[in-house]
LOGUKOL-174421 format. One record per residue: residue in one letter; x, y, z of N, C-alpha, C, O, CB in turn; residue number from 1. Coordinates in pm, 1 decimal, always signed. Glycine has a CB too. Example, Ala and Ser with C-alpha at 12.3 -4.5 7.8 and 13.67 -1.06 7.14 Angstrom:
2
  rest    n_east   n_north      n_up   ca_east  ca_north     ca_up    c_east   c_north      c_up    o_east   o_north      o_up   cb_east  cb_north     cb_up   nr
     a   +1319.0    -569.0    +780.0   +1230.0    -450.0    +780.0   +1320.0    -330.0    +780.0   +1423.6    -331.9    +846.5   +1130.8    -447.3    +904.6    1
     s   +1285.0    -225.0    +708.0   +1367.0    -106.0    +714.0   +1290.0      +3.0    +787.0   +1340.9    +113.8    +803.9   +1408.4     -59.8    +572.5    2
This chain:
66
  rest    n_east   n_north      n_up   ca_east  ca_north     ca_up    c_east   c_north      c_up    o_east   o_north      o_up   cb_east  cb_north     cb_up   nr
     m   +7975.9   +9977.5  +11173.6   +7870.6  +10074.2  +11221.7   +7742.8  +10042.4  +11248.5   +7666.9  +10015.4  +11155.4   +7855.9  +10165.7  +11143.0    1
     p   +7694.0  +10040.6  +11397.9   +7544.1  +10004.1  +11403.1   +7463.8  +10132.0  +11356.8   +7511.4  +10243.1  +11333.8   +7496.4   +9957.2  +11560.0    2
     k   +7315.2  +10087.6  +11346.9   +7227.2  +10178.4  +11330.2   +7190.0  +10260.4  +11439.7   +7201.6  +10223.1  +11556.4   +7131.3  +10125.9  +11284.0    3
     w   +7132.0  +10405.5  +11394.9   +7076.2  +10465.6  +11491.7   +7191.8  +10540.2  +11568.9   +7167.6  +10599.1  +11674.2   +6997.2  +10369.1  +11569.6    4
     v   +7302.3  +10536.6  +11520.5   +7425.7  +10609.0  +11569.0   +7467.4  +10743.8  +11523.1   +7418.7  +10757.2  +11410.9   +7530.8  +10532.4  +11542.0    5
     p   +7535.4  +10852.2  +11556.6   +7568.3  +10977.5  +11488.7   +7662.4  +10944.9  +11390.4   +7758.0  +10873.8  +11421.1   +7620.6  +11084.7  +11578.2    6
     f   +7646.6  +10993.8  +11258.3   +7725.6  +11004.2  +11165.6   +7795.7  +11150.8  +11097.4   +7731.5  +11246.8  +11054.6   +7657.5  +10937.4  +11086.6    7
     e   +7919.2  +11138.9  +11100.8   +7982.2  +11254.2  +11061.7   +8109.0  +11177.8  +10965.6   +8200.0  +11109.1  +11012.0   +8031.4  +11354.6  +11204.8    8
     q   +8086.1  +11211.5  +10817.3   +8216.8  +11178.9  +10734.1   +8232.4  +11291.3  +10630.6   +8148.5  +11377.0  +10602.9   +8208.4  +11028.3  +10654.3    9
     v   +8349.5  +11276.0  +10580.9   +8385.8  +11379.6  +10472.6   +8405.5  +11326.0  +10361.1   +8495.7  +11242.3  +10359.0   +8496.9  +11456.2  +10494.5   10
     g   +8325.3  +11355.4  +10221.4   +8359.8  +11280.8  +10105.6   +8316.0  +11377.5   +9981.6   +8314.7  +11500.0   +9993.8   +8284.0  +11131.5  +10106.5   11
     i   +8277.5  +11305.5   +9852.2   +8256.4  +11388.8   +9745.0   +8119.8  +11366.3   +9745.4   +8086.2  +11252.3   +9777.5   +8332.2  +11362.8   +9614.7   12
     l   +8020.9  +11455.5   +9714.6   +7896.8  +11452.4   +9716.8   +7856.0  +11449.3   +9559.5   +7881.0  +11532.1   +9471.9   +7845.4  +11566.8   +9801.7   13
     m   +7781.3  +11320.1   +9552.3   +7767.7  +11269.0   +9385.8   +7622.9  +11219.9   +9361.4   +7557.6  +11176.1   +9456.0   +7878.6  +11128.0   +9343.6   14
     r   +7568.8  +11226.7   +9229.5   +7429.9  +11162.5   +9220.9   +7437.5  +11030.5   +9178.2   +7530.3  +11009.5   +9100.1   +7337.6  +11232.4   +9129.5   15
     d   +7358.1  +10922.7   +9209.9   +7383.2  +10814.4   +9155.9   +7221.7  +10790.1   +9115.4   +7142.5  +10751.5   +9201.4   +7467.0  +10709.2   +9252.6   16
     g   +7184.0  +10813.6   +8990.4   +7041.6  +10785.8   +8966.2   +6942.9  +10906.0   +9059.5   +6961.5  +11027.3   +9068.7   +7012.3  +10613.9   +9017.7   17
     p   +6851.2  +10833.6   +9111.9   +6749.0  +10939.2   +9201.4   +6807.7  +10984.5   +9315.5   +6763.1  +11083.4   +9373.6   +6612.6  +10876.3   +9253.6   18
     y   +6924.0  +10910.3   +9363.6   +6986.7  +10956.5   +9500.5   +7100.7  +11031.6   +9481.1   +7161.3  +11050.0   +9375.5   +7025.8  +10844.1   +9591.9   19
     l   +7130.3  +11082.4   +9614.9   +7245.5  +11183.1   +9621.8   +7324.7  +11063.6   +9727.7   +7270.2  +10994.9   +9814.0   +7201.2  +11372.9   +9695.1   20
     v   +7449.6  +11065.8   +9693.6   +7568.6  +10964.3   +9776.7   +7669.5  +11056.9   +9822.7   +7683.8  +11170.1   +9776.5   +7653.8  +10839.6   +9675.2   21
     l   +7738.5  +11006.2   +9914.4   +7854.5  +11043.3   +9963.8   +7965.2  +10956.6   +9914.7   +7976.3  +10855.1   +9983.4   +7846.2  +11046.2  +10100.9   22
     s   +8043.4  +10964.8   +9824.7   +8150.4  +10876.7   +9768.1   +8283.7  +10905.6   +9876.7   +8335.6  +11013.6   +9904.8   +8185.3  +10922.6   +9590.7   23
     m   +8310.5  +10796.7   +9915.5   +8428.9  +10784.8  +10018.0   +8582.4  +10779.9   +9952.2   +8592.0  +10704.3   +9855.5   +8405.8  +10643.5  +10104.5   24
     p   +8684.8  +10839.9   +9985.9   +8815.0  +10837.4   +9917.1   +8863.9  +10694.0   +9915.5   +8946.3  +10666.3   +9828.4   +8920.0  +10931.9   +9986.9   25
     g   +8825.2  +10599.0   +9998.9   +8885.3  +10464.5   +9993.9   +8781.6  +10372.6   +9903.7   +8804.0  +10251.9   +9895.2   +8907.5  +10403.1  +10153.2   26
     g   +8684.2  +10422.6   +9846.2   +8597.4  +10348.5   +9805.1   +8477.9  +10337.1   +9864.2   +8479.8  +10381.8   +9978.8   +8641.0  +10254.1   +9795.7   27
     g   +8340.0  +10280.0   +9818.0   +8250.8  +10264.9   +9880.6   +8154.6  +10433.8   +9864.3   +8193.1  +10538.9   +9813.1   +8312.4  +10208.5  +10021.2   28
     y   +8037.4  +10404.0   +9923.2   +7961.6  +10515.8   +9960.2   +7844.4  +10509.6  +10076.2   +7819.8  +10420.2  +10157.2   +7904.9  +10556.6   +9839.4   29
     w   +7786.5  +10626.6  +10056.2   +7676.0  +10628.5  +10144.7   +7575.6  +10690.5  +10073.4   +7599.5  +10789.5  +10004.3   +7700.3  +10693.8  +10272.4   30
     r   +7450.5  +10635.5  +10084.4   +7337.1  +10700.3  +10041.0   +7269.0  +10782.2  +10093.4   +7232.1  +10730.8  +10199.0   +7269.0  +10640.9  +10016.5   31
     l   +7213.1  +10917.1  +10081.7   +7178.1  +11036.9  +10194.9   +7052.9  +11035.6  +10158.7   +7015.2  +11001.4  +10046.7   +7250.3  +11195.7  +10191.0   32
     e   +6984.4  +11070.3  +10244.6   +6824.2  +11077.0  +10272.4   +6786.1  +11187.6  +10334.1   +6846.6  +11201.2  +10440.5   +6769.3  +10969.5  +10356.6   33
     d   +6701.2  +11282.7  +10308.3   +6601.0  +11397.2  +10340.4   +6718.8  +11512.5  +10326.6   +6752.9  +11586.1  +10419.2   +6511.2  +11385.9  +10512.1   34
     v   +6782.7  +11514.3  +10173.0   +6903.6  +11613.2  +10164.4   +6828.5  +11725.3  +10115.6   +6727.8  +11714.0  +10045.7   +7035.3  +11570.5  +10063.7   35
     r   +6898.9  +11876.6  +10168.3   +6839.3  +11991.9  +10102.4   +6988.3  +12060.7  +10064.2   +7071.5  +12073.9  +10154.0   +6724.1  +12090.8  +10209.6   36
     l   +7011.3  +12094.2   +9957.0   +7139.3  +12162.0   +9910.2   +7117.2  +12217.1   +9802.2   +7020.2  +12210.1   +9726.8   +7251.6  +12084.2   +9892.1   37
     k   +7234.8  +12287.0   +9795.3   +7246.1  +12357.4   +9658.5   +7330.2  +12303.4   +9541.9   +7444.2  +12265.2   +9568.2   +7297.8  +12485.9   +9681.8   38
     r   +7288.5  +12297.1   +9424.8   +7330.4  +12201.9   +9306.9   +7490.3  +12235.5   +9299.0   +7564.3  +12140.6   +9273.4   +7240.2  +12237.4   +9147.3   39
     e   +7545.9  +12359.9   +9318.7   +7687.0  +12360.2   +9319.5   +7773.8  +12256.8   +9391.0   +7876.3  +12206.8   +9344.8   +7719.7  +12474.6   +9366.3   40
     m   +7709.6  +12227.3   +9530.1   +7771.8  +12121.6   +9597.3   +7797.2  +11980.7   +9533.9   +7880.1  +11896.1   +9567.6   +7699.1  +12104.9   +9705.3   41
     l   +7711.0  +11977.7   +9440.2   +7765.3  +11835.7   +9355.7   +7896.7  +11825.5   +9315.6   +7941.4  +11927.5   +9263.0   +7696.8  +11812.6   +9223.9   42
     g   +7978.0  +11723.0   +9326.2   +8099.3  +11698.1   +9279.4   +8203.6  +11775.9   +9371.9   +8321.9  +11778.7   +9338.2   +8104.0  +11735.7   +9132.6   43
     t   +8165.3  +11831.2   +9474.0   +8262.4  +11862.0   +9586.9   +8282.6  +11819.2   +9705.0   +8189.2  +11755.9   +9754.3   +8257.2  +11956.0   +9614.9   44
     s   +8382.7  +11834.5   +9771.9   +8429.8  +11778.0   +9931.8   +8302.3  +11842.0  +10026.1   +8271.6  +11961.1  +10031.0   +8616.1  +11856.0   +9996.1   45
     v   +8254.4  +11760.0  +10079.6   +8149.8  +11794.5  +10201.5   +8161.3  +11735.4  +10304.6   +8219.6  +11627.6  +10293.7   +8021.6  +11774.9  +10181.4   46
     r   +8119.8  +11770.3  +10428.9   +8096.8  +11697.9  +10528.4   +7981.5  +11706.6  +10594.4   +7933.4  +11810.8  +10639.1   +8179.1  +11710.0  +10599.1   47
     v   +7919.2  +11560.0  +10604.4   +7805.2  +11547.8  +10641.8   +7762.6  +11511.3  +10788.3   +7844.9  +11451.4  +10857.5   +7765.9  +11472.5  +10562.6   48
     k   +7641.6  +11542.7  +10840.0   +7630.8  +11489.1  +10947.6   +7493.8  +11457.4  +10998.9   +7410.5  +11548.0  +10999.4   +7694.8  +11558.4  +11021.7   49
     g   +7461.2  +11335.2  +11043.1   +7342.0  +11269.0  +11033.5   +7341.3  +11140.5  +11152.1   +7401.2  +11136.4  +11259.6   +7327.6  +11218.4  +10875.1   50
     t   +7255.1  +11044.5  +11092.4   +7216.3  +10927.2  +11173.7   +7231.5  +10831.0  +11094.6   +7194.1  +10859.0  +10980.7   +7086.3  +10923.2  +11230.4   51
     r   +7280.4  +10704.6  +11110.1   +7302.9  +10559.6  +11019.7   +7145.1  +10523.5  +11018.7   +7099.8  +10525.9  +11133.1   +7419.2  +10413.7  +11106.9   52
     i   +7058.2  +10493.6  +10928.7   +6935.8  +10446.4  +10951.1   +6901.3  +10312.1  +10851.4   +6788.8  +10265.2  +10834.3   +6840.1  +10567.8  +10931.4   53
     g   +7018.7  +10266.3  +10794.9   +6987.8  +10126.1  +10693.0   +7156.8  +10101.5  +10690.7   +7245.3  +10162.4  +10750.8   +6891.6  +10160.6  +10493.8   54
     f   +7164.4   +9976.9  +10588.1   +7276.6   +9913.0  +10585.0   +7369.1  +10015.1  +10510.2   +7490.1  +10015.4  +10532.7   +7260.7   +9774.4  +10522.5   55
     n   +7311.1  +10102.3  +10420.8   +7425.6  +10201.8  +10351.9   +7336.6  +10361.8  +10358.7   +7370.6  +10460.0  +10292.8   +7470.6  +10140.6  +10150.7   56
     d   +7247.6  +10358.5  +10430.4   +7173.3  +10484.8  +10420.8   +7179.4  +10570.0  +10548.8   +7153.5  +10525.9  +10660.8   +7028.8  +10455.5  +10387.4   57
     i   +7214.7  +10691.6  +10522.2   +7237.4  +10835.7  +10624.7   +7112.7  +10913.5  +10616.1   +7074.4  +10942.4  +10502.8   +7371.4  +10948.8  +10572.5   58
     s   +7049.4  +10948.8  +10708.0   +6948.5  +11049.5  +10758.2   +7023.0  +11171.6  +10783.7   +7076.0  +11186.0  +10893.9   +6871.7  +11004.0  +10888.5   59
     v   +7035.0  +11278.1  +10677.2   +7094.1  +11394.8  +10666.3   +7068.7  +11494.1  +10776.1   +6960.3  +11549.7  +10758.7   +7060.3  +11443.5  +10549.2   60
     d   +7139.2  +11539.4  +10895.0   +7111.1  +11664.4  +10946.6   +7167.5  +11799.5  +10893.5   +7113.2  +11908.5  +10911.0   +7143.9  +11654.2  +11067.8   61
     s   +7279.2  +11778.3  +10829.0   +7356.9  +11907.4  +10747.3   +7449.5  +11847.4  +10675.7   +7505.6  +11738.6  +10688.5   +7433.4  +12024.7  +10836.4   62
     i   +7460.9  +11958.3  +10575.0   +7602.4  +11930.0  +10461.3   +7647.9  +12049.7  +10470.5   +7572.9  +12145.6  +10488.6   +7580.5  +11887.0  +10285.6   63
     e   +7767.3  +12059.5  +10460.0   +7869.2  +12187.9  +10449.8   +7996.4  +12134.7  +10373.2   +8049.9  +12023.9  +10374.7   +7918.7  +12251.8  +10612.1   64
     a   +8029.7  +12261.9  +10299.6   +8158.7  +12248.4  +10238.4   +8273.4  +12195.2  +10320.0   +8281.5  +12232.2  +10437.2   +8195.4  +12371.8  +10190.3   65
     a   +8361.2  +12114.1  +10271.7   +8481.7  +12027.5  +10352.9   +8582.2  +12120.7  +10340.3   +8693.6  +12098.0  +10387.5   +8533.5  +11871.5  +10289.5   66
């Protein structure tokens, strides 16, 4: 997937050190930037919409329960 394109994926919202990540069902993850969320979303299935800004980095526009 090229940079600067719209991104929408469903996965599990997790914490990896200082970062929030979207863990994908088939393996792998996306590191999330600019996230504002409620703590109760951690560990749950969410839909993330945003833009890919790096190799594994997503600038988040919205996160909602999936």
